[in-house]
C-alpha positions in Angstrom: 88.9 12.9 18.1 86.7 10.0 16.9 84.2 10.7 19.7 84.0 14.3 18.8 83.4 13.5 15.1 80.6 11.2 16.1 79.0 13.8 18.3 79.1 16.4 15.4 77.4 13.9 13.1 74.7 13.2 15.7 74.1 17.0 16.1 73.8 17.4 12.4 71.3 14.6 12.1 69.2 16.1 15.0 69.3 19.5 13.4 68.1 18.0 10.0 65.2 16.2 11.7 64.2 19.4 13.5 64.2 21.3 10.2 62.0 18.7 8.5 59.6 18.8 11.4 59.4 22.6 11.3 58.8 22.5 7.6 56.0 20.0 7.9 54.5 22.0 10.8 54.6 25.2 8.8 52.9 23.5 5.8 50.2 22.1 8.1 49.6 25.5 9.7 49.5 27.1 6.2 46.9 24.6 5.0 44.8 25.1 8.1 44.8 28.9 7.6 43.8 28.4 4.0 40.9 26.2 5.0 39.8 28.6 7.7 40.0 31.5 5.2 38.0 29.6 2.6 35.3 28.8 5.2 35.0 32.4 6.2 34.9 33.5 2.6 32.2 30.9 1.8 30.2 32.0 4.8 30.4 35.7 3.7 29.4 34.8 0.2 26.5 32.6 1.3 25.3 35.3 3.6 24.8 37.7 0.7 21.5 38.2 -1.1 21.3 36.9 -4.7 18.6 36.9 -7.3 18.3 33.7 -9.3 16.1 32.9 -12.3 14.6 29.5 -12.9 12.2 28.0 -15.4 9.9 25.2 -14.2 7.9 22.7 -16.3 4.3 22.6 -15.0 2.3 19.5 -14.2 -0.9 19.1 -12.2 -2.4 16.5 -9.8 -5.6 16.0 -7.8 -8.0 17.5 -10.3 -11.6 18.1 -9.0 -13.9 15.0 -9.0 -15.4 14.5 -12.4 -12.8 16.5 -14.3 -9.3 15.7 -15.6 -6.6 17.9 -17.2 -6.4 17.2 -20.9 -4.1 20.0 -22.0 -1.7 22.3 -20.2 -1.7 25.7 -22.0 0.9 27.4 -19.8 3.4 24.5 -19.6 6.3 26.5 -18.2 6.7 29.2 -15.5 9.6 31.5 -15.0 10.5 32.6 -11.5 12.8 35.1 -10.0 13.9 34.5 -6.4 15.8 36.9 -4.2 17.3 35.2 -1.1 20.5 34.6 0.8 23.0 32.2 -0.7 22.4 29.6 2.1 18.7 29.3 1.0 19.5 29.2 -2.7 22.1 26.5 -2.1 19.6 24.5 0.0 16.9 24.7 -2.7 19.2 23.5 -5.4 20.5 20.6 -3.3 17.2 19.3 -1.9 14.5 20.4 -4.3 13.6 19.7 -7.9 14.3 23.0 -9.6 13.2 21.9 -13.0 9.6 20.6 -12.4 6.8 22.1 -10.5 3.8 19.8 -9.7 0.8 21.8 -8.6 -1.8 20.2 -6.3 -5.1 21.6 -7.5 -6.7 20.7 -4.2 -4.8 23.7 -2.7 -5.9 26.4 -5.2 -9.0 28.2 -6.3 -9.8 27.1 -9.9 -11.6 29.6 -12.1 -13.5 28.5 -15.2 -12.7 30.7 -18.3 -14.7 28.9 -20.9 -16.3 25.6 -21.8 -13.2 23.6 -21.0 -10.8 26.4 -20.1 -9.7 26.8 -16.5 -7.0 28.8 -14.7 -5.4 29.4 -11.3 -3.9 32.7 -10.3 -0.2 32.7 -9.5 -0.6 35.0 -6.6 -1.8 32.0 -4.6 1.3 30.1 -5.8 3.5 33.0 -4.7 1.9 32.9 -1.2 2.5 29.2 -0.9 6.1 29.3 -2.2 6.9 32.1 0.2 5.6 30.1 3.1 7.5 27.0 2.0 10.8 28.8 1.3 10.5 31.1 4.3 10.9 34.5 2.6 8.8 37.5 1.9 6.4 37.4 -1.1 8.0 40.5 -2.5 11.2 38.5 -3.0 9.4 36.2 -5.4 8.5 37.4 -9.0 6.5 35.1 -11.3 6.4 35.7 -15.0 2.6 35.1 -15.4 -0.4 36.3 -13.6 -2.3 33.1 -14.2 -1.7 29.5 -15.4 -4.3 28.2 -17.9 -5.2 24.6 -18.7 -8.0 22.5 -20.3 -10.1 20.1 -18.3 -12.8 17.8 -19.5 -15.7 16.1 -17.7 -15.2 12.4 -17.0 -17.5 9.6 -16.3 -17.5 7.7 -13.0 -18.0 4.1 -11.9 -18.2 2.4 -8.6 -16.2 -0.9 -8.7 -15.0 -3.4 -6.0 -11.5 -3.4 -4.6 -9.7 -6.7 -5.3 -7.1 -7.5 -2.7 -3.9 -8.9 -4.3 -1.7 -10.9 -2.0 0.9 -13.6 -1.7 1.2 -15.0 1.8 3.5 -17.7 3.2 2.2 -19.2 6.5 3.9 -20.9 9.4 3.0 -24.6 9.4 -0.7 -25.3 10.2 -1.7 -21.6 10.0 -3.9 -20.2 7.2 -6.4 -17.5 6.5 -9.5 -17.8 8.5 -11.8 -15.6 6.4 -11.5 -13.9 3.0 -9.3 -10.9 3.0 -11.4 -7.8 3.3 -10.7 -4.2 2.3 -11.9 -0.9 3.8 -13.4 0.7 1.8 -14.7 -2.3 -0.2 -15.4 -0.2 -3.3 -13.9 2.9 -4.9 -15.3 5.4 -7.4 -13.2 5.6 -10.5 -13.2 8.7 -12.7 -12.1 8.7 -16.3 -13.1 8.4 -19.9 -16.3 6.3 -20.2 -14.8 4.0 -22.9 -12.2 2.9 -20.4 -14.6 2.8 -17.4 -16.8 0.3 -19.3 -13.9 -2.2 -19.4 -13.1 -2.0 -15.7 -14.7 -4.5 -13.4 -12.6 -4.0 -10.3 -9.4 -2.3 -9.1 -6.6 -4.4 -7.6 -4.4 -3.4 -4.8 -0.7 -3.5 -5.2 0.5 -7.0 -4.3 1.0 -7.6 -0.6 3.8 -10.1 0.1 4.4 -11.6 3.5 6.2 -14.6 4.8 5.9 -16.6 8.1 2.4 -15.3 8.8 0.8 -16.7 12.0 -1.4 -13.9 13.4 -4.0 -11.4 12.3 -2.9 -8.1 10.9 -4.1 -4.9 9.1 -2.2 -3.1 6.5 -2.7 0.1 4.5 -1.9 -0.5 0.8 -2.1 1.5 -2.4 -4.4 0.7 -5.3 -3.0 -0.2 -8.7 -4.0 2.3 -11.3 -4.0 0.6 -14.8 -4.2 4.0 -16.6 -2.5 6.6 -14.3 -2.7 9.3 -16.9 -6.4 8.8 -17.5 -8.0 7.5 -14.3 -8.5 8.9 -10.8 -9.8 7.1 -7.7 -12.0 8.5 -4.9 -9.3 6.9 -2.6 -5.8 5.9 -3.6 -5.3 3.7 -0.6 -7.3 1.0 1.3 -6.9 -0.9 4.5 -6.7 -4.7 4.2 -7.8 -6.9 7.1 -6.4 -10.4 7.4 -7.6 -12.9 10.0 -5.3 -15.9 10.6 -6.0 -19.0 12.7 -4.3 -22.3 13.4 -5.8 -25.3 11.5 -5.9 -29.0 12.1 -6.8 -32.1 10.1 -9.8 -34.1 11.3 -12.2 -36.8 10.2 -15.8 -37.8 10.8 -18.1 -40.8 9.9 -21.0 -39.5 7.8 -24.0 -41.7 6.7 -24.8 -41.9 3.0 -28.1 -40.2 2.1 -30.2 -42.3 -0.2 -33.3 -40.1 -0.3 -32.7 -39.1 -3.9 -32.8 -42.7 -5.3 -35.8 -44.2 -7.0 -34.5 -47.7 -6.0 -34.2 -49.0 -2.5 -30.6 -50.1 -2.0 -28.2 -51.0 0.6 -24.7 -49.6 0.4 -21.5 -51.2 1.6 -20.4 -49.4 3.7 -23.4 -47.3 4.9 -21.2 -44.6 6.2 -18.0 -43.1 4.8 -15.2 -41.1 6.3 -15.0 -37.4 5.6 -11.6 -35.7 6.0 -11.3 -32.0 6.3 -9.3 -29.0 7.7 -10.8 -26.9 10.4 -9.6 -23.9 12.5 -9.0 -25.0 16.1 -11.5 -22.4 17.4 -14.2 -24.2 15.3 -13.1 -27.8 16.0 -16.1 -28.6 18.3 -18.7 -27.0 16.0 -18.5 -29.8 13.3 -21.4 -32.2 13.2 -22.2 -35.2 10.9 -25.6 -33.7 9.9 -23.8 -30.7 8.4 -22.6 -32.9 5.6 -24.7 -34.4 2.8 -23.2 -37.3 0.8 -25.3 -39.2 -1.7 -24.8 -41.7 -4.5 -24.8 -40.4 -8.1 -27.0 -42.4 -10.4 -27.4 -39.9 -13.3 -26.4 -41.4 -16.7 -25.8 -44.7 -14.9 -27.5 -48.0 -15.5 -27.9 -48.9 -11.8 -29.0 -52.5 -12.8 -25.7 -53.1 -14.4 -23.4 -51.1 -12.2 -21.2 -52.7 -9.5 -20.4 -49.4 -7.6 -21.9 -46.0 -7.2 -19.8 -42.9 -7.1 -20.5 -40.5 -4.1 -20.9 -36.8 -4.2 -20.6 -34.2 -1.4 -23.3 -31.5 -1.9 -23.1 -29.8 1.5 -20.6 -29.1 4.2 -20.0 -26.4 6.8 -18.6 -23.2 5.5 -15.9 -23.1 8.1 -14.2 -26.3 7.0 -12.1 -26.7 3.9 -10.1 -29.3 1.8 -13.0 -31.8 2.2 -12.6 -35.3 0.7 -14.6 -38.6 0.9 -13.1 -42.0 1.7 -14.0 -44.2 -0.1 -15.2 -42.1 -3.1 -17.4 -45.1 -4.3 -19.4 -47.8 -2.6 -20.7 -51.2 -3.5 -24.5 -51.7 -3.3 -27.4 -54.2 -3.5 -30.8 -53.4 -4.8 -33.5 -54.5 -2.4 -36.6 -55.8 -4.1 
């Protein structure tokens, strides 16, 4: 009897487990069916054609050379778009549906008065249709043209000023000055601002552990982006890098500038300098000129003469003289 009772309990437990499993399975199947139904419903809805209305705030870029937009008369544009739900959803997810920036390079600009200009929105319709991938007849724009004011600006050619901050691997350094291509740009804007501009800097180039040549394209820094335009917004910087070494050379003291005949102690001094390894064998003593300074000095009372370096090769740097002063005797 006891064994039978135990068997009944085991069967009841097994039946209960099976019921719970069936309940959970039914719920899972129900939810899967709901999800599938929702997906099909969404696909059906997104496949339908809808007409949506949108209002854009207008802005302009890339005005013609010598002109700049000073006033936007038609500052907003209403647009009706008929398209499938998929496309409308894509536009709203991945596009700015509040602002419309118009590149004037891509449109025919018509002058309507002294400073009055306009573009026809038919061109805009054509371009929007191409971008969105629908027929032009499915795009309705509220205005036939967009009007704005442009004024003539002055222009000035100024040099490009490379701005950089470089960290070099030990012993490496710039071999030549950083150069830009182009070296100058034409700046367009109000004359009162142009008069104050002497050059246009690049955005700062920051590099670490530099040990080889490289070229880089970099944008120019516009100090007045709302007022100035450049003939080019980007330049290419060229940087030449070489390995440098410290070296020294004995150089005789040049006394040809003295009105007295003297003998210096020593007659030669050491010149220390840094030079690129590719130029190491180019350095010669005659390329340096070191002479005693006697201006504002009573040579008859002085004990030592300071030395000055007036010439050295343009491919060496960090030049210093040791010793910087020399003792001397006046020869009578």
